N, C-alpha and C positions, 0 to 999 in steps of 0.2 A: 397487704403487700409485710413481708417481715424481714428484718435486718439479718436472716442467718446464714447468709455467705462473705465470702472479704471482697467487698467490693470499694470505690472509692469515686467521691464526688465533687462537687463544686457550690459553693455561696456566692448565690450573685442574681439581686433583686432586679426586677423586669426596667426599672427604671433605669438601670444602670447600661442597658444595652445603647449600643448607636446609633442613629439614625438623623435625620433633617430636622425634624418636627420637635427638637427641644427637649423632649423627654424619651426614653427608652419603652418600647410599647410590644403590643403582640404582633406584630406584624410581619413582614419577609426577613428583619436582621434577628428575631429572635428565632424562626427556623434554621437560619443561619447558625445562630448558638447552639442550637440544639445538633445541627452537623456537627461542628466543632467538637462538642461532647462527644461525639459517637468516634470522631476520630481520634479523640486523645482518650478511648478505653474507659472513658467515666459513665457509672451508670445512675448515679444520683442526683439531681438538682435542688438545691436548697434555695427558696424565697424567703423574703421577710413576708409579714401579713398584707393581704392584697388588697385593702380595705380603702374606703375615700378616706385620704388625707385630711386632716383640721389644722390646728394650731402647730406651727412650727416645721410644716409638712412632713409630721412624722407617722411612719406606718403604726406604732404604739399607741397612736392617739388619732382615732378616726372615727368617722360620724357615724359608721355604724360595723358591727362584729360581723355582720351577715354581708353586704353588701360588696361590690366589686369599685376599686378605683378608676374614673371615667378616664384619668390622664394615662391610662394604659391602654385606651381602645385606638387601632391602628387608622390612622389616616388612610393607607395606602388600601387595606381592606376595605373600608368605606367605597372608596374610589371603585376597587376591582368589582363591586357589588352594583354599581350603579345606583350607591344609595348617595355620594358626594359626585360632585363634578370636577374637571381641573381646576376651576376657577376655586371651589371651594378649599382646595390643600394646598395654593400658595401660601406661604407661611415667611415671618419674617426670618431676619438671618440671627436665628438662635447660636449662642456660644455652642461650642463643640468642648467634652471634657465635664461638662458640667449643667446642673439644671439650673436655669433662672425661674423658680416654678411662676413668681405673679405673672409675668407676661404670657408663659407656658399655658394657664391654667385659664386666664383671658381669652387667649386666641382659642383653645380647643372646646371650651365652651361653646363660643361661636360658631365655628364648623357642626357640633352637635345641636347646637338649636337649627342649622340650615339643613342639616341631616334628617331631623324630626319633621320640620317643614314639608322635607320632599316627599316622605314614608306618607305622611298626612295627604299629603296630595295625589300622590301616582297609586297609593293603595296595592301593591304587589299581593296578589294572592297567597300565595307562600309564604311570604316574609309577616303576614298579618296573620295567619295560622300558628305561625312559629312565637309569636310574640304571644299570641293570646294563651297557646300553650305553656310557653314560660311561665304567666302569672299565675296558671292552675300548679303548678307543680308544689306535691309537698313540701318540699326543702326550699322553698319561695315564699309561698302566699301567705305564710304565717308573719313575715317580717318585711314585705315590700312595700305594700300599703303604708306602713307606720313610717317606711323609712322615707317614702315617697313625700306624704305630708311632712314629715320634718323640714327637708329638705325644700320645701314651699316654704316654709315659716322662717327658716333661713335668709331665702331670697327675699322674702316681704320684709324682715327687720335686717337689712341690708348685713347681715352676717352676724349680729348681734348674738350670745349665747342664749338657751332656751329659758332661764330664770330671769332674764330682763324682757321677754315679752307679756303681752296682756295676760291678765291674771286669768280668763277663761282658757287661754293655750295653756298656760302654764299649769295650770291644776287640770286640764283634760276634761273641761267640762263638754258633754256629750252634746250638748247642742250646738255649742261654738264650732266645736270638730267636724259636725254633720255641716255646719254650712259651710265653710271652709272647704268641704269637699264638692261641694256642690258649685261653690264660687271660683275654687282654683282647678277645676280637671282636668283642663287643658294643661298646666302645669305640672299637674300631678303624674299625667299619663308621659309629659317629656321626661322626666326623672324614673320611672319605669321602664320605658323605650332603651333609654339609657344602659340601664342595667340588664336590659337584653342583650344590648350588642355586647356591654362587658362579656359576660357570659357564654354568649355564640363564639367568641372570639377564644376567651382562655378555653373553652370544652377543645375548640381543634386544636389547640397548641398541645393542651394534655394527651390528645389522639397522636398528634405527631410526634410528641416525645415517647408514648409507648410503643410508634411505631419503629423508633430507633433502639428501643430497649433501655430508655430510660425513664426510671420513676421522678416523682416532686415530690419533696418534703415540702412542706405548709407549714405557717409559723402561728399558733394564737395566744396573744397574751391572754394572761389571765384578767386581766382588769379591760373595763372599757372606759372611753372617756365619760368625763361628766356631760360635756357638749357633745351628745351623742342621740341620737334615735332611740339607742337602748335602755340609757339612763332615762331619758325624756318620758319612753312611753311602759317602763315598769320600775316606777318609782319606789313600788312599795317594798323591791326587793334588794335596796340599798340602803345604806344607814345614812338617812337623810331626815332634815328637821320637817316641822309643817310647812314651812313656806318653802320646800324643795331643795335646803341647801344642804352641803355634808355637813356634818358631824365630826367626821374623823376622814381623813385621806391617805393613800397608800403611798408606800415609799421603803427603801431599804436601808438599814444602820450602817454608818460609817465602815468602809471597805477598801477592796484594793482600788476600786477606783474614784473614790470620793471620801476625804477625810469628814465631812460634815454629811454622809450619808445622800442618799439620792430621794429628794422628795419629788415624787412623779405627780401627785396632786388627784388622782383618779378617785373616783366612789368606792367605799369599800362595799361588799357585800353583806346584807344583813343574813347569812348562812342559816339561822334558825327557821326565816321566810322562805327562804329558798328549799329547805328540806320536807318543810310542809307540804312542797307543791312537789315532794319527789323529783327535785329538781329540774323542773320539765323544762326550764328557760336555759337550761346547761346541756339538756338532751338535744333541743331542737338546734343549738350552737354547734353540737358536735357533728349532730344529722348534717346540717349546711356545708361545714369545712371538711367532712368525710366526704363529700361528693363532689369536692373542688380539688383535691389532693389526695395521695396515695398513701404519705404517714405525715403525723403533725409535731412538730416541735413543741410542745407546754412550755412555755414561757412561766419562770418566775414557779416551778413546781411545788417548794418549798411552802409557799403561800397557801397551799390548800390544807397543810398541816401547822403552821402557824403564821400570821402574818404581820408587819410592823404597822403598827396604827398609830397616826400622827395627828394631833389634834389641829382641826379647821383653822388656817390663818397663818399657823408657824411659820417661818422662813427658809427654814433647813428641817432636816429630816433626824436632827440629834434627840430631840425630846418626844420622840416615837416610844411605843412600847410594845410587846409582843402580845397578839391575841391567839386566841385556839380557832382553826378551821375545822372544818368537817372531817378530814383524815381519810381513813379507810375506807368509812362510809360512803362519801360520795363518790370512790373510784369502784366500789361495788353497784353502785346504784348504775354506774356507766357500762359495767359489763353486763349486767342483766340486761340493759337495752339494746349493747352492739357487739355481744358475744366476743369479738375479737378488739382488741386496743391496738391499732395503729399508733402508738405513741412515744414519742422519745421525752424523756422526763428533763429537762432542764435544772438539775440538780447542783447547780454553781451558788456561790456566795457562803453566807453563815449557814451552816448546815446542821442540824440535831440530827440524832439517831432514828428518829420517826421517818425521817424523811428518805432515809435507805431502805426502812424497812417496808414502808410501802411501796415505794419503786421496785424492790425486789417481789414482794409478795404478787404483785401483779406482772411479773414480768417485764417490768418496761425497761429500755435502755437507757441508760444514763450517759453524761458528757463528760470530756475528757481535753482538756485544752492545755496545748504544750509549752504556749508561752509561759504557763504556769509551773513549768516542772524542774527549774533548775537553781532553785534557791542551796545553800549550802551551808553544811554545820563545822566545815573547817574547808581551807584551799589547800593548804601542806601540810598533811597529807589530804587530798582530794575526799572530801567526804559527804554524801549529799545528806541535806535536813531529812531526819527520818520521819515517816508520817506523811509525809507530801503524795496524796495520792493522785495526783496527777502524775508523779515517774512511772517510765514505761513498764517497770516490774510490778507497779501497782493495777495496771490496766488488766481488763476480762475482757470475754470476746463479746459480753454483750452490753456493748459500749458503741456510742459515736465520738472519734477523736479528731479534733480540729488542730489548725496550726492556732488559729484564734478564731473570734466571733465577730461580727457586725458590732459589737460594742469593743472590741480590742483597739490598738492599735495594730498598723501590717505589720507584718513580720519586720520589714525593714526597717519602719520606724521602732519599734519596739527595741530589733537591736542598738539603733543608734542614737535612739533619743532616753527610753525609761528604762531600759534592764541596767542592773548593777555589773561592773564587771567580774565579780564572782561566779554571776549567773552566766555571763558569756564563755568565760574560763570554762567553767561545767561542760558546757555543751560543746567548745570545740575539744576538748580530751575527751566526751563521750564519743565524739561522732569522728576523729583524727583528722581534723579539718582544720583550715586556718582562718575559716570564719569570714571570707572574702564573697561569699556568698550565700549569707545565712538564712535566704528565703529558702533557698534546695536544701540545706541541711535541715530545717526544722520540717520541709515537708518530706524529705526522705525518714527521718525519724516517726513521723507522722504515719506515715504509711508502714513502716515496720512493724507498728503495734500489732498485738494481737486482737485488739477491737475490729470485730467486723466490717465497720463503717468507718471510713476517714474522711472527711469533707474539708476543702481548702481554700478559702475565699479568692476570688477572682485576683483580686490586689496583690496576693502573694505568689500565684504562679505568675505574674508580670514583674515582679521585683519592687513595687511601687513602694513610697516611703509615705510619710505620716500625713501630708499633703492629699493625701487620696484615701485616708480612713472615710468608713461611711459613718461613724458615729461617735461624738464624745460627749461620755453619758455626762451626765448634769449641766448641759451649755444647751441652751433651748430654742437656740436659732441657727442657721449656719450647717446643719447637717443634712444626711440623705440626699448630697448633690450630686456625687463623683459617677462618672461615666466613662465608660470605654471608649475609644478611640476604633474606627472599622480597620486599621492596618494591625491592630495587636490582636486580633484572633487571626493566626495565621498558621500555615501548616508547621512551621518550623517547630514552636512550640508545643501546639498538638503531639507532633512526633517525639517530643522529648518528655512530655506527662503521660504518653501511652508505653513509652518504653518503662516509666518507673511501676505503672500498673502492671506490666507484665514480670520486671522483676520480684514484686512484693505480692506475686498472685492476686491484683486487686482489679485486673483488666474484665471487662463487661464484656469484649469480645476477643478472647485469646484465639491466637490462631492453631487451625488443627494440631496435633502432635505430630511428629514425625515420627514413622514407624519404624521401631529395628529391622534390620535387614532380613531376617530369618521370619519375622511376621508378615512382613512384605509380599515375599513369596509366599508364604503358606494362604495368604488373602486371594493373590493372583490363581493359585491351584487352584482352590476350593470357585472362584468365580470361570475357571475354565470348566471343572466340573459340573457346575451348576449347568452352563453353557452346552454341555455336551448332552 
């Protein structure tokens, strides 16, 4: 899939879909959302990472870079397949409009264990064969056993991170691991079966999207969580000491989002060790995600050129320093392996020239954020700040332009809470508007861009405020909870968005052009001639 034509899309994580089970999932409401997208003329659905979330419920801190999130499995689809009974899908009265993760996780895992027990008891032949085939898949078999074993250990140690397990497990002693696999065979099978259910449902969603002319943009964080199957099973590929503790951790220096930077805390890669393997772990990771989505937004792209290294134990990211990453050599290896690179480069933040050079060398689309485009050098007369790469006249076709991303405030929140009067004045003059509906103003200017792809967060289509934003960077808890209400996906909104996609030639399903009168007569004449 390439982004070589004008189109528009929406950013919405599946957890934000409506439904009665406390969290969005891959069931009927997901198909309803795809229908709404088709009605709105939108061709691209962008999601956040789909992995099983850990601390803080963040999709950017997952227990695996390969596995799927069990919370996205649809109870309704399990019920339809006979894997769950009506009594199994009776759930507490979860709140609408937000995810209360603790109770949802407890209830969903209780359901999944009942489903697995029914599967083992009934052994439906077709499903057993499909499960066995899933475990043998090339893009699955290298990570699934380690992930399932990791989750079993997490359960055994009541959720404690792997550096608090017994020494034999921390150091991955072969005898200890072998004994555990024998003792916990049933528990391992459960976690493997849950992954089978997730990917079975996700692949059906992707097929449904394609049937509607919609492609899916995924998201791959550059880093993995310390407390993950990835780090535990591949300790030699990370900057860890002899006890398995990080030497330094990831983050970014002070920027637009935070005066003290962002201390992510992820372990940093040992890029020399990865290079000696020809980046084999990364090749497997790309293979897995390319099997899940049509394109992938490669988060923190600049980290491949240079990364911010913060000494382990620091409380903020201020005392970090830049270190050199693998650069173009890494992407040459990826291109040798996959030929095409369906990657969007997240080229935001403090950028050095080599980031743009490598992005352009491999023809990767970059990103433009329209909330960043309105600073001014002078208000009277109005003179935009020179050199702002987000301003509309600095866009090119090979970009994906956003009103904002999951890390930004909603546009209404930005307008009311964090933008400066000079920025608001600039936008009002530029768009010849009074600013009464700033979300539609910013959507319009985003759709105007010469960038081939325009993506708008669902909150901006709805004109929602700061209380509905998805993430506050630097805040460890209380994020990722926003959900749609069922009535918000309506035909009126779809019609308005569809009109804008037509106006700015971004419509995924434009109506057939009306033929000029003489051309119509000519075609009728030819048809009559053919008939005779």
